[in-house]
C-alpha positions in Angstrom: -118.7 -160.8 -27.2 -118.6 -160.0 -30.8 -116.8 -157.0 -32.5 -118.2 -154.9 -35.2 -117.1 -152.2 -37.4 -118.2 -148.7 -36.5 -120.1 -147.8 -39.6 -117.9 -147.8 -42.8 -114.7 -147.2 -40.7 -112.1 -149.8 -40.2 -112.3 -149.4 -36.4 -113.7 -152.3 -34.4 -115.8 -151.8 -31.5 -117.4 -154.3 -29.1 -121.1 -154.8 -29.5 -121.7 -153.2 -26.2 -119.7 -150.2 -25.0 -118.8 -149.7 -21.3 -119.8 -146.2 -20.4 -117.3 -144.7 -17.9 -119.4 -141.7 -16.7 -120.1 -144.1 -13.7 -116.4 -144.1 -12.7 -115.0 -141.1 -11.2 -114.4 -139.2 -7.7 -117.6 -138.5 -6.4 -116.4 -135.2 -4.7 -115.2 -133.7 -8.0 -117.7 -132.5 -10.5 -121.5 -133.0 -10.2 -121.8 -137.0 -10.3 -122.0 -137.8 -6.6 -123.1 -141.3 -7.5 -119.9 -142.2 -9.4 -117.8 -144.9 -8.1 -114.0 -144.2 -7.2 -111.2 -146.2 -8.3 -111.7 -149.2 -5.9 -115.4 -149.3 -6.7 -114.9 -149.1 -10.4 -112.1 -151.8 -10.8 -114.3 -154.9 -10.6 -116.3 -153.5 -13.5 -113.2 -152.9 -15.8 -112.0 -156.6 -14.9 -115.2 -158.2 -15.6 -115.8 -156.1 -18.9 -112.4 -157.2 -20.2 -113.2 -160.8 -19.2 -116.3 -160.7 -21.0 -114.6 -159.3 -24.3 -115.8 -155.8 -24.1 -113.1 -153.9 -25.8 -114.6 -150.3 -26.0 -114.7 -147.9 -23.3 -116.4 -144.3 -23.5 -115.4 -141.3 -21.3 -115.3 -137.6 -21.5 -113.1 -134.9 -20.2 -116.0 -133.2 -18.2 -117.1 -136.5 -16.4 -116.3 -136.1 -12.6 -113.9 -133.0 -13.4 -111.3 -135.4 -15.4 -111.2 -138.1 -12.8 -113.2 -140.5 -15.0 -110.4 -140.3 -17.6 -108.0 -140.8 -14.7 -109.7 -144.0 -13.5 -110.5 -145.3 -17.0 -106.9 -145.0 -18.3 -105.3 -146.6 -15.1 -107.7 -149.4 -14.8 -107.3 -150.2 -18.6 -103.7 -150.3 -18.2 -104.1 -152.6 -15.2 -106.2 -155.2 -17.2 -105.4 -154.8 -20.8 -102.6 -153.9 -23.4 -103.4 -150.6 -25.1 -103.5 -152.3 -28.6 -106.3 -154.6 -27.2 -108.8 -151.8 -26.3 -110.6 -148.8 -27.9 -110.8 -145.7 -25.6 -113.0 -143.0 -26.6 -113.3 -139.6 -25.1 -114.8 -136.1 -25.5 -114.4 -132.6 -25.8 -116.6 -129.4 -25.5 -117.7 -128.8 -21.9 -116.0 -126.4 -19.5 -113.1 -127.6 -17.9 -111.6 -124.5 -16.6 -111.7 -120.5 -17.1 -110.2 -119.0 -20.1 -110.8 -119.1 -23.8 -109.2 -122.6 -24.2 -111.2 -124.1 -21.2 -114.3 -125.3 -23.0 -115.8 -125.2 -26.6 -114.7 -126.1 -29.9 -112.2 -123.7 -31.0 -108.8 -124.5 -32.3 -107.1 -123.6 -28.9 -109.7 -125.4 -26.7 -109.3 -128.7 -28.9 -105.6 -128.5 -28.8 -105.6 -127.7 -25.1 -108.0 -130.5 -24.1 -106.7 -133.3 -26.2 -103.4 -133.1 -24.4 -105.0 -132.9 -21.1 -107.2 -135.8 -22.0 -104.2 -138.0 -23.0 -102.3 -137.0 -19.9 -105.3 -138.1 -17.7 -105.7 -141.3 -19.7 -102.1 -142.2 -19.7 -101.8 -142.8 -23.3 -100.4 -141.4 -26.3 -103.6 -141.6 -28.4 -107.2 -142.1 -28.1 -109.0 -144.4 -30.7 -112.1 -142.1 -31.0 -112.1 -138.4 -30.0 -115.6 -137.0 -30.0 -117.1 -133.5 -30.0 -119.6 -133.7 -27.0 -121.8 -131.0 -28.5 -122.0 -128.6 -31.2 -120.5 -125.3 -30.6 -122.4 -122.4 -32.3 -119.8 -119.9 -31.3 -117.0 -121.4 -33.2 -116.9 -121.6 -37.2 -117.5 -125.3 -38.4 -114.0 -125.0 -40.6 -112.1 -124.1 -37.6 -113.5 -127.0 -35.6 -113.0 -129.5 -38.3 -109.6 -128.3 -39.1 -108.5 -128.6 -35.6 -109.9 -132.2 -35.2 -108.2 -133.0 -38.5 -104.7 -131.8 -37.2 -105.3 -133.7 -34.1 -105.7 -137.0 -36.3 -102.6 -136.1 -38.2 -100.7 -135.5 -35.1 -101.5 -139.2 -34.2 -103.3 -138.0 -31.1 -106.6 -139.5 -32.3 -107.1 -142.3 -34.7 -110.8 -141.4 -35.7 -113.2 -138.6 -34.9 -117.0 -138.7 -33.7 -119.7 -136.5 -32.6 -122.5 -136.5 -30.0 -126.2 -135.1 -29.6 -126.8 -132.0 -32.0 -129.4 -131.4 -34.8 -128.9 -133.6 -38.0 -128.4 -130.5 -40.1 -125.5 -129.3 -37.8 -123.9 -132.8 -38.2 -124.4 -132.6 -42.0 -122.7 -129.3 -42.0 -119.7 -130.6 -40.2 -119.4 -133.4 -42.5 -119.9 -131.4 -45.5 -117.4 -129.0 -44.5 -114.9 -132.0 -43.9 -115.5 -133.0 -47.5 -115.3 -129.9 -49.1 -111.9 -129.2 -47.5 -110.4 -132.4 -47.4 -110.6 -133.1 -43.8 -111.1 -136.0 -41.4 -114.9 -136.9 -41.4 -116.7 -138.2 -38.4 -117.0 -142.0 -38.2 -119.6 -142.1 -35.4 -122.7 -140.3 -33.8 -123.3 -140.8 -30.1 -126.8 -139.9 -29.5 -129.7 -140.3 -27.1 -131.7 -143.3 -28.3 -133.9 -145.6 -26.3 -137.5 -147.0 -26.0 -138.3 -143.7 -24.4 -136.6 -141.4 -26.9 -136.9 -142.3 -30.4 -136.9 -138.9 -32.1 -133.5 -139.7 -33.7 -135.4 -142.1 -36.0 -136.8 -139.1 -37.8 -133.5 -137.7 -39.4 -130.2 -138.4 -37.6 -130.3 -142.3 -37.7 -131.5 -142.4 -41.6 -128.7 -139.8 -42.1 -126.0 -141.9 -40.5 -127.3 -145.3 -42.2 -127.1 -143.5 -45.6 -123.6 -141.9 -44.9 -121.8 -144.8 -43.4 -121.7 -143.3 -39.8 -121.8 -145.7 -37.0 -124.3 -145.2 -34.0 -123.4 -145.5 -30.6 -126.2 -144.4 -28.5 -126.0 -142.8 -24.8 -128.7 -143.8 -22.2 -130.2 -146.8 -24.1 -132.0 -147.8 -20.8 -133.3 -144.3 -20.4 -131.2 -143.7 -17.3 -132.6 -146.9 -15.7 -136.4 -145.8 -16.1 -136.8 -149.0 -18.5 -135.2 -151.4 -15.7 -137.6 -150.8 -12.9 -141.1 -149.9 -11.8 -142.2 -146.5 -12.8 -142.2 -145.1 -9.3 -139.1 -146.6 -8.3 -136.3 -144.1 -7.6 -132.4 -144.3 -7.2 -129.7 -142.4 -5.8 -128.5 -141.4 -9.3 -132.2 -140.4 -10.4 -132.6 -138.5 -7.3 -129.3 -136.4 -7.8 -128.9 -136.3 -11.6 -130.4 -132.9 -12.5 -129.6 -133.4 -16.3 -131.5 -136.7 -16.2 -134.5 -135.3 -14.6 -135.1 -133.3 -17.8 -135.2 -136.3 -20.0 -138.3 -138.5 -19.3 -141.7 -138.8 -18.0 -143.8 -137.9 -20.9 -147.1 -139.3 -21.9 -146.9 -142.9 -22.8 -143.7 -143.5 -21.0 -145.1 -145.5 -18.2 -146.8 -147.8 -20.6 -143.7 -148.5 -22.6 -141.9 -149.4 -19.2 -144.6 -151.7 -18.5 -144.5 -153.3 -21.8 -140.8 -154.0 -21.2 -141.8 -155.6 -17.9 -144.3 -157.8 -19.6 -142.0 -159.1 -22.2 -139.0 -159.4 -19.9 -141.4 -161.6 -17.3 -142.4 -163.7 -20.5 -138.9 -164.4 -21.5 -137.6 -164.8 -18.0 -134.9 -162.2 -18.2 -134.4 -158.9 -16.5 -136.0 -155.8 -18.0 -132.6 -154.4 -18.9 -131.8 -157.1 -21.3 -135.0 -156.6 -23.2 -134.6 -152.9 -23.4 -131.1 -153.3 -24.8 -131.9 -156.1 -26.9 -134.4 -153.7 -28.9 -131.7 -151.0 -29.1 -129.3 -153.6 -30.6 -132.1 -154.9 -32.9 -132.2 -151.3 -34.6 -130.3 -151.4 -38.1 -128.6 -148.0 -37.6 -127.2 -149.0 -34.0 -123.5 -150.1 -33.8 -123.3 -150.6 -30.1 -125.0 -148.9 -27.2 -123.0 -147.4 -24.3 -124.0 -148.9 -21.2 -123.2 -147.5 -17.6 -123.0 -150.2 -14.7 -122.7 -149.4 -11.0 -123.9 -152.7 -9.9 -122.8 -156.0 -11.1 -126.2 -157.0 -12.5 -126.0 -153.8 -14.8 -122.7 -155.2 -16.5 -124.1 -158.8 -16.6 -127.4 -157.6 -18.2 -125.4 -155.7 -20.8 -123.3 -158.8 -21.7 -126.4 -161.0 -22.0 -128.3 -158.6 -24.1 -125.7 -158.9 -27.0 -126.9 -162.4 -27.5 -130.9 -161.8 -26.7 -133.0 -162.0 -30.0 -136.6 -160.5 -29.7 -139.3 -161.5 -32.0 -141.2 -159.3 -34.2 -144.2 -159.5 -32.0 -142.0 -158.5 -29.2 -140.6 -155.6 -31.0 -143.9 -154.5 -32.0 -145.1 -154.7 -28.3 -142.3 -152.6 -27.1 -143.0 -149.7 -29.7 -146.8 -149.8 -29.6 -147.3 -146.8 -27.1 -144.7 -144.8 -28.2 -145.8 -141.0 -28.8 -143.9 -138.1 -30.2 -141.3 -136.4 -27.8 -139.6 -133.3 -27.8 -136.1 -133.9 -28.8 -134.0 -133.7 -25.6 -130.4 -134.0 -24.6 -128.7 -131.6 -26.9 
């Protein structure tokens, strides 16, 4: 699999990123559908074999056990310098003022905890999971800068927020001479394209790489509209994201293009994301072997202009979600 620069940064990531929220102790946290270590092992092995070098997790995924599994299995299948590890900070990990959020105390506490769980001295990309309106942006950016200067993170990134918030964070870094974000991890798929209005143009204009989450819309784009899954039935956050006017027709369009091409629907939906000029690499979760194989194959699937038009034709404005 090809690698690509993350925006204007020197960091090279694989064209598809393995999302590690799928792996964790199902009895910890609220991801009862996640795969424990033994279930996760084949996915890490296959990802490394296929040339996937980049792995994204977060401290809150399965109450920290996703980081534990991610770190252990990457040590098993790869040398540290061969992979890019990304994790996140913001969500509540425990009681007290340093158990969550983006204060200096929280960031300093949580980076050390994440490194311990991952079993590494540094992460390649340390991302703020959301914007924290309770903390001055200058404090957050200074703390992240110090994490980088301490060698605990090589680069910093951000995730789902309003574009004006992201711009304020970046402007503060510029004015204060602090480390800037090199990436934006936002929700982007055929069923949720609102980031095309402001965030994606802003990222393109300022050299920020985009690594979308949920590029398959929690799997809605890969199956018939009324088909359900264990994750879909238990993922309360996911239930808030899709199901608006026009979504069913988009799912049907994906099915038609996939049938005409003779490939699985997931490959078509991912190929559309990969074709978007702002996108560096989508983050793909995998709990079945075909999930990973489709993601690998999608990196080589090129859609025609007519196919792209057909996939986009039924989209209607949505309320932004996932913040």
